[in-house]
C-alpha positions as a Python dict, from the first residue, in 0.01 Angstrom:
ca = {
    (1, 'M'): (0, 0, 0),
    (2, 'A'): (359, -51, 114),
    (3, 'I'): (532, 227, 287),
    (4, 'Q'): (782, 366, 62),
    (5, 'S'): (1119, 465, 243),
    (6, 'K'): (1225, 862, 170),
    (7, 'I'): (1595, 809, 210),
    (8, 'I'): (1798, 929, -45),
    (9, 'V'): (2143, 762, -178),
    (10, 'E'): (2391, 954, -292),
    (11, 'P'): (2713, 785, -388),
    (12, 'I'): (3023, 946, -305),
    (13, 'T'): (3248, 1091, -602),
    (14, 'P'): (3630, 1050, -559),
    (15, 'P'): (3813, 1324, -576),
    (16, 'A'): (4071, 1400, -859),
    (17, 'G'): (4306, 1110, -901),
    (18, 'F'): (4105, 881, -707),
    (19, 'R'): (3913, 572, -864),
    (20, 'Y'): (3790, 378, -560),
    (21, 'D'): (3449, 243, -540),
    (22, 'L'): (3334, 293, -213),
    (23, 'G'): (3095, 489, -11),
    (24, 'A'): (2761, 715, -26),
    (25, 'E'): (2593, 933, 156),
    (26, 'L'): (2195, 876, 327),
    (27, 'R'): (1995, 1081, 417),
    (28, 'G'): (1658, 1153, 513),
    (29, 'A'): (1685, 845, 765),
    (30, 'D'): (1538, 838, 1139),
    (31, 'L'): (1767, 588, 1296),
    (32, 'E'): (1598, 604, 1638),
    (33, 'N'): (1261, 482, 1415),
    (34, 'I'): (1387, 263, 1099),
    (35, 'S'): (1089, 85, 940),
    (36, 'D'): (1108, -227, 725),
    (37, 'A'): (1127, -41, 395),
    (38, 'D'): (1373, 203, 538),
    (39, 'F'): (1628, -69, 648),
    (40, 'E'): (1610, -200, 302),
    (41, 'V'): (1703, 79, 151),
    (42, 'I'): (1995, 78, 394),
    (43, 'R'): (2106, -274, 368),
    (44, 'H'): (2113, -238, -57),
    (45, 'A'): (2307, 71, -30),
    (46, 'L'): (2547, -59, 218),
    (47, 'Y'): (2613, -400, -3),
    (48, 'E'): (2662, -183, -296),
    (49, 'H'): (2842, 69, -160),
    (50, 'Q'): (3015, -80, 152),
    (51, 'V'): (3067, 229, 342),
    (52, 'I'): (2769, 429, 414),
    (53, 'L'): (2745, 793, 609),
    (54, 'F'): (2498, 923, 790),
    (55, 'K'): (2521, 1275, 909),
    (56, 'G'): (2394, 1493, 1219),
    (57, 'Q'): (2360, 1239, 1436),
    (58, 'Q'): (2474, 1388, 1744),
    (59, 'N'): (2143, 1232, 1922),
    (60, 'L'): (2163, 864, 1859),
    (61, 'S'): (2173, 657, 2132),
    (62, 'P'): (2374, 378, 2182),
    (63, 'K'): (2072, 155, 2193),
    (64, 'A'): (1951, 222, 1875),
    (65, 'Q'): (2291, 226, 1715),
    (66, 'Y'): (2344, -151, 1867),
    (67, 'E'): (1982, -201, 1700),
    (68, 'L'): (2076, -68, 1383),
    (69, 'T'): (2387, -330, 1382),
    (70, 'Q'): (2197, -591, 1505),
    (71, 'R'): (1946, -562, 1209),
    (72, 'F'): (2214, -666, 941),
    (73, 'D'): (2200, -993, 1160),
    (74, 'P'): (1898, -1056, 1396),
    (75, 'A'): (2046, -1361, 1510),
    (76, 'A'): (2357, -1200, 1658),
    (77, 'Q'): (2402, -1047, 1988),
    (78, 'T'): (2754, -1114, 2133),
    (79, 'Y'): (3038, -798, 2100),
    (80, 'G'): (3229, -928, 1773),
    (81, 'H'): (3544, -988, 2002),
    (82, 'G'): (3380, -1204, 2269),
    (83, 'K'): (3530, -1184, 2619),
    (84, 'T'): (3896, -1220, 2557),
    (85, 'L'): (4082, -1482, 2772),
    (86, 'D'): (4377, -1333, 2900),
    (87, 'A'): (4244, -959, 2736),
    (88, 'K'): (4583, -776, 2900),
    (89, 'R'): (4816, -963, 2677),
    (90, 'S'): (4556, -864, 2337),
    (91, 'I'): (4685, -618, 2086),
    (92, 'L'): (4315, -488, 2126),
    (93, 'H'): (4332, -439, 2517),
    (94, 'P'): (4439, -70, 2537),
    (95, 'D'): (4189, 49, 2279),
    (96, 'L'): (3855, -37, 2407),
    (97, 'K'): (3615, 75, 2667),
    (98, 'T'): (3302, -78, 2711),
    (99, 'I'): (2947, 86, 2775),
    (100, 'P'): (2818, -65, 3070),
    (101, 'H'): (2443, -25, 3020),
    (102, 'Q'): (2501, -128, 2631),
    (103, 'P'): (2790, -374, 2652),
    (104, 'Q'): (2737, -436, 2262),
    (105, 'V'): (2909, -82, 2222),
    (106, 'Q'): (3223, 1, 2263),
    (107, 'V'): (3425, 365, 2334),
    (108, 'I'): (3747, 397, 2161),
    (109, 'G'): (3949, 756, 2056),
    (110, 'N'): (4172, 964, 2271),
    (111, 'G'): (4242, 1172, 2566),
    (112, 'P'): (4096, 1214, 2930),
    (113, 'V'): (3732, 1193, 2954),
    (114, 'A'): (3581, 1293, 3273),
    (115, 'E'): (3231, 1079, 3195),
    (116, 'F'): (3066, 914, 2912),
    (117, 'Q'): (2752, 701, 2879),
    (118, 'G'): (2843, 566, 3268),
    (119, 'L'): (3182, 582, 3222),
    (120, 'K'): (3407, 818, 3475),
    (121, 'N'): (3730, 900, 3432),
    (122, 'I'): (3868, 723, 3173),
    (123, 'T'): (4195, 784, 2935),
    (124, 'L'): (4152, 694, 2560),
    (125, 'K'): (4462, 603, 2326),
    (126, 'H'): (4457, 652, 1984),
    (127, 'P'): (4650, 395, 1838),
    (128, 'H'): (4973, 513, 1730),
    (129, 'H'): (5192, 316, 1448),
    (130, 'K'): (5504, 341, 1701),
    (131, 'T'): (5346, 70, 1907),
    (132, 'F'): (5310, -214, 1638),
    (133, 'H'): (5542, -111, 1358),
    (134, 'K'): (5882, -269, 1306),
    (135, 'N'): (6002, 74, 1180),
    (136, 'V'): (5849, 386, 1249),
    (137, 'I'): (5879, 748, 1155),
    (138, 'S'): (6064, 1013, 1386),
    (139, 'D'): (5923, 1174, 1658),
    (140, 'A'): (6034, 1507, 1476),
    (141, 'D'): (5796, 1400, 1188),
    (142, 'D'): (5543, 1259, 1365),
    (143, 'R'): (5307, 1576, 1355),
    (144, 'D'): (5298, 1578, 981),
    (145, 'F'): (5338, 1190, 902),
    (146, 'T'): (5161, 919, 972),
    (147, 'R'): (5083, 537, 875),
    (148, 'F'): (4802, 286, 836),
    (149, 'F'): (4835, 162, 1149),
    (150, 'R'): (4686, -206, 1104),
    (151, 'W'): (4492, -308, 773),
    (152, 'H'): (4250, -537, 890),
    (153, 'I'): (3863, -676, 952),
    (154, 'D'): (3701, -661, 1281),
    (155, 'A'): (3657, -1034, 1407),
    (156, 'A'): (3790, -1240, 1694),
    (157, 'L'): (3918, -1489, 1407),
    (158, 'Y'): (3912, -1762, 1656),
    (159, 'D'): (3563, -1918, 1782),
    (160, 'L'): (3339, -1648, 1670),
    (161, 'H'): (3222, -1557, 1318),
    (162, 'P'): (3360, -1221, 1175),
    (163, 'P'): (3071, -971, 1208),
    (164, 'R'): (2901, -878, 902),
    (165, 'V'): (2853, -458, 966),
    (166, 'T'): (3028, -268, 1205),
    (167, 'S'): (2893, 68, 1305),
    (168, 'L'): (3131, 364, 1362),
    (169, 'M'): (2957, 655, 1558),
    (170, 'A'): (3207, 1007, 1574),
    (171, 'V'): (3091, 1165, 1903),
    (172, 'S'): (3355, 1478, 1950),
    (173, 'V'): (3625, 1472, 1663),
    (174, 'P'): (3930, 1712, 1721),
    (175, 'K'): (4001, 1910, 1371),
    (176, 'S'): (4376, 1988, 1286),
    (177, 'E'): (4551, 1974, 996),
    (178, 'Q'): (4623, 1704, 723),
    (179, 'Q'): (4867, 1456, 757),
    (180, 'T'): (5072, 1332, 486),
    (181, 'L'): (5037, 900, 521),
    (182, 'R'): (5361, 720, 413),
    (183, 'Y'): (5383, 378, 300),
    (184, 'D'): (5765, 381, 366),
    (185, 'D'): (5776, 74, 106),
    (186, 'D'): (5982, 77, -205),
    (187, 'S'): (5699, 245, -397),
    (188, 'G'): (5729, 583, -252),
    (189, 'D'): (5351, 585, -220),
    (190, 'V'): (5197, 901, 8),
    (191, 'L'): (4832, 992, 76),
    (192, 'P'): (4690, 1316, 194),
    (193, 'V'): (4471, 1201, 498),
    (194, 'P'): (4239, 1446, 728),
    (195, 'R'): (4419, 1338, 1098),
    (196, 'G'): (4273, 1071, 1235),
    (197, 'S'): (4085, 953, 939),
    (198, 'T'): (3962, 618, 929),
    (199, 'V'): (4072, 483, 594),
    (200, 'F'): (3911, 190, 345),
    (201, 'V'): (3972, -8, 63),
    (202, 'S'): (3746, -244, -136),
    (203, 'S'): (3811, -619, -110),
    (204, 'F'): (3577, -633, -395),
    (205, 'T'): (3867, -437, -628),
    (206, 'M'): (4147, -610, -445),
    (207, 'Y'): (4000, -957, -572),
    (208, 'D'): (3949, -783, -933),
    (209, 'L'): (4279, -668, -954),
    (210, 'L'): (4405, -1030, -954),
    (211, 'S'): (4541, -1238, -1276),
    (212, 'E'): (4333, -1538, -1370),
    (213, 'E'): (4587, -1788, -1235),
    (214, 'D'): (4584, -1560, -881),
    (215, 'K'): (4161, -1571, -920),
    (216, 'E'): (4126, -1907, -910),
    (217, 'F'): (4407, -1947, -632),
    (218, 'V'): (4205, -1713, -433),
    (219, 'R'): (3870, -1907, -529),
    (220, 'T'): (3972, -2214, -390),
    (221, 'T'): (4209, -2161, -98),
    (222, 'R'): (4117, -2127, 285),
    (223, 'V'): (4315, -1935, 553),
    (224, 'Q'): (4353, -2081, 867),
    (225, 'Y'): (4397, -1819, 1160),
    (226, 'A'): (4639, -1815, 1444),
    (227, 'A'): (4470, -1953, 1753),
    (228, 'H'): (4362, -1631, 1977),
    (229, 'P'): (4543, -1416, 1723),
    (230, 'Y'): (4563, -1086, 1920),
    (231, 'I'): (4771, -1270, 2177),
    (232, 'W'): (4961, -1450, 1973),
    (233, 'M'): (5059, -1164, 1773),
    (234, 'S'): (5145, -928, 2034),
    (235, 'Q'): (5529, -932, 2053),
    (236, 'A'): (5553, -935, 1658),
    (237, 'R'): (5569, -627, 1449),
    (238, 'S'): (5402, -487, 1147),
    (239, 'K'): (5504, -424, 798),
    (240, 'S'): (5533, -7, 706),
    (241, 'D'): (5240, -67, 492),
    (242, 'G'): (5039, -151, 793),
    (243, 'L'): (4941, -500, 556),
    (244, 'G'): (5055, -786, 768),
    (245, 'L'): (5346, -881, 1001),
    (246, 'V'): (5723, -898, 962),
    (247, 'S'): (5847, -1293, 998),
    (248, 'E'): (6111, -1258, 1297),
    (249, 'G'): (5993, -1527, 1514),
    (250, 'R'): (5860, -1315, 1763),
    (251, 'E'): (5462, -1471, 1752),
    (252, 'L'): (5406, -1667, 2103),
    (253, 'P'): (5443, -2016, 2077),
    (254, 'R'): (5110, -2223, 2122),
    (255, 'S'): (5246, -2302, 2492),
    (256, 'D'): (5227, -1930, 2575),
    (257, 'L'): (4854, -1899, 2467),
    (258, 'P'): (4517, -1944, 2666),
    (259, 'E'): (4386, -2290, 2642),
    (260, 'I'): (4344, -2377, 2294),
    (261, 'D'): (4047, -2543, 2148),
    (262, 'E'): (4102, -2686, 1778),
    (263, 'S'): (3738, -2682, 1691),
    (264, 'K'): (3731, -2318, 1718),
    (265, 'V'): (4070, -2248, 1502),
    (266, 'Q'): (3933, -2050, 1221),
    (267, 'I'): (3987, -2185, 868),
    (268, 'L'): (3755, -1916, 606),
    (269, 'P'): (3761, -1911, 267),
    (270, 'M'): (3980, -1642, 92),
    (271, 'C'): (3711, -1506, -124),
    (272, 'W'): (3405, -1412, 57),
    (273, 'R'): (3050, -1346, -166),
    (274, 'N'): (2837, -1042, -144),
    (275, 'P'): (2554, -1123, -44),
    (276, 'V'): (2365, -878, -280),
    (277, 'T'): (2554, -834, -560),
    (278, 'G'): (2708, -1172, -550),
    (279, 'K'): (3063, -1018, -603),
    (280, 'L'): (3394, -1160, -433),
    (281, 'A'): (3614, -985, -234),
    (282, 'L'): (3968, -1098, -92),
    (283, 'Q'): (3861, -1060, 262),
    (284, 'I'): (4175, -1186, 478),
    (285, 'H'): (4289, -989, 773),
    (286, 'P'): (4656, -1012, 707),
    (287, 'S'): (4812, -994, 1071),
    (288, 'A'): (4640, -1278, 1204),
    (289, 'I'): (4731, -1553, 934),
    (290, 'E'): (4918, -1878, 1000),
    (291, 'K'): (4824, -2139, 736),
    (292, 'L'): (4714, -2213, 403),
    (293, 'H'): (4478, -2484, 270),
    (294, 'L'): (4507, -2534, -108),
    (295, 'A'): (4261, -2707, -311),
    (296, 'D'): (4495, -2992, -378),
    (297, 'G'): (4475, -3067, -4),
    (298, 'T'): (4854, -2917, 57),
    (299, 'V'): (4923, -2665, 378),
    (300, 'I'): (5155, -2334, 339),
    (301, 'D'): (5260, -2382, 692),
    (302, 'D'): (5566, -2153, 642),
    (303, 'L'): (5461, -1871, 832),
    (304, 'Q'): (5695, -1631, 568),
    (305, 'E'): (5598, -1804, 264),
    (306, 'V'): (5194, -1750, 394),
    (307, 'R'): (5259, -1378, 463),
    (308, 'E'): (5432, -1319, 102),
    (309, 'I'): (5183, -1437, -117),
    (310, 'V'): (4901, -1261, 91),
    (311, 'H'): (5074, -955, 64),
    (312, 'R'): (5153, -987, -269),
    (313, 'F'): (4768, -1058, -320),
    (314, 'Q'): (4670, -761, -147),
    (315, 'R'): (4920, -498, -192),
    (316, 'P'): (4757, -379, -512),
    (317, 'G'): (4443, -294, -380),
    (318, 'I'): (4568, -41, -104),
    (319, 'A'): (4711, 157, -332),
    (320, 'P'): (4686, 580, -247),
    (321, 'E'): (4437, 600, -549),
    (322, 'L'): (4208, 339, -421),
    (323, 'V'): (4207, 428, -57),
    (324, 'Y'): (3860, 640, 82),
    (325, 'A'): (3993, 839, 406),
    (326, 'V'): (3652, 947, 609),
    (327, 'N'): (3688, 1316, 747),
    (328, 'W'): (3489, 1271, 1042),
    (329, 'E'): (3280, 1551, 1180),
    (330, 'D'): (3088, 1549, 1513),
    (331, 'G'): (2765, 1324, 1412),
    (332, 'D'): (2893, 1138, 1137),
    (333, 'L'): (2784, 763, 1152),
    (334, 'A'): (2958, 535, 909),
    (335, 'L'): (2839, 176, 875),
    (336, 'F'): (3086, -57, 670),
    (337, 'N'): (3032, -432, 517),
    (338, 'N'): (3304, -593, 726),
    (339, 'H'): (3294, -863, 480),
    (340, 'G'): (3392, -664, 188),
    (341, 'V'): (3641, -397, 330),
    (342, 'L'): (3960, -371, 500),
    (343, 'H'): (4015, -68, 720),
    (344, 'S'): (4287, 121, 913),
    (345, 'V'): (4322, 361, 1171),
    (346, 'T'): (4560, 630, 1071),
    (347, 'G'): (4686, 966, 1256),
    (348, 'S'): (4879, 1105, 1606),
    (349, 'F'): (4711, 1295, 1843),
    (350, 'K'): (4864, 1475, 2163),
    (351, 'P'): (4788, 1284, 2476),
    (352, 'D'): (4543, 1578, 2605),
    (353, 'E'): (4317, 1600, 2244),
    (354, 'V'): (3993, 1444, 2310),
    (355, 'R'): (3845, 1249, 2057),
    (356, 'I'): (3525, 1045, 2105),
    (357, 'F'): (3354, 755, 1874),
    (358, 'R'): (3148, 457, 1956),
    (359, 'Q'): (3194, 110, 1778),
    (360, 'C'): (2981, -144, 1760),
    (361, 'N'): (3021, -496, 1555),
    (362, 'L'): (2828, -843, 1616),
    (363, 'A'): (2971, -1168, 1577),
    (364, 'A'): (2794, -1329, 1305),
    (365, 'S'): (2551, -1587, 1371),
    (366, 'E'): (2653, -1759, 1060),
    (367, 'A'): (2992, -1781, 853),
    (368, 'P'): (3107, -1584, 535),
    (369, 'L'): (2943, -1649, 234),
    (370, 'A'): (3188, -1891, 54),
    (371, 'P'): (3251, -1870, -344),
    (372, 'L'): (3022, -2049, -548),
    (373, 'V'): (3256, -2291, -661),
    (374, 'A'): (3329, -2602, -455),
    (375, 'L'): (3589, -2572, -206),
    (376, 'H'): (3792, -2891, -39),
    (377, 'A'): (3651, -3042, 279),
}
């Protein structure tokens, strides 16, 4: 007789006024010793709810976190961003510290840390929108207000396939008052968020909100990402809603980038297919886009036009009522479908506020699943 899993899946009910279709809490899992039956429950829960949360995982080892993340793609072994060339020029460089004995797991957070998992005397820095946005919230308002730092997927978007799943472990979380997140665009939209919340939106909902004409367009169009995108965009600045960059000509020319292998430039479908439900997600990293390849062979290479098209498609999907903001507590472990959600950092912390997270994702062994339509060659 097959052993049955005892894991209970409890979908998260959005608060009044919200209508996101994301999130489930899983109880009864021993993540250090996962049976095949347990993993099937976890896998189906992830692809049905896109973000799943395990409470009380303070004792989970980095090794077990890596092994759980890898189980979604057993052939994957390399950290999702690999060993980025010229990493000090990458916008990701200040945000990541590698655990020496488990190099696929990164440490992120804020504040001075004397020792953690073999790392000594490190200083973590929580990303703040003023380092990346064109226009910023005033210093006087910074404690009360925040923004989406950068809506993104976890992916190198050059050479390596985008990771299927990311795991994010809250080791130590300072608790303080909430902030009001401002979109600071023409909408007047605002969103209450716990300080330092990671926020998620469903890329499946983002697709469903499109007109039938736009759905046909995104099903048959591919996105070309810039070579070495996190170096390419290092001098550019973001829109105030965190959903892509302002076009000012500040992107680095190819001559200023590390050596480019054209075979490693990523050209991916706009829509990625859920392996369990078959639903389509409008899955685009808006800050890294460079060109669009249309079904008729046309290539749109005007960067401002490309950004305007993608922003028009994605902006309805980040409306306040569609945003799931995680209220982190010590010991929370979240897994999310990196092929089906966009996410962003929010919040600001004082330099001495200590916050420690562990993050793991692995470059996928295969490209994302495309829509079941004939994409052009």
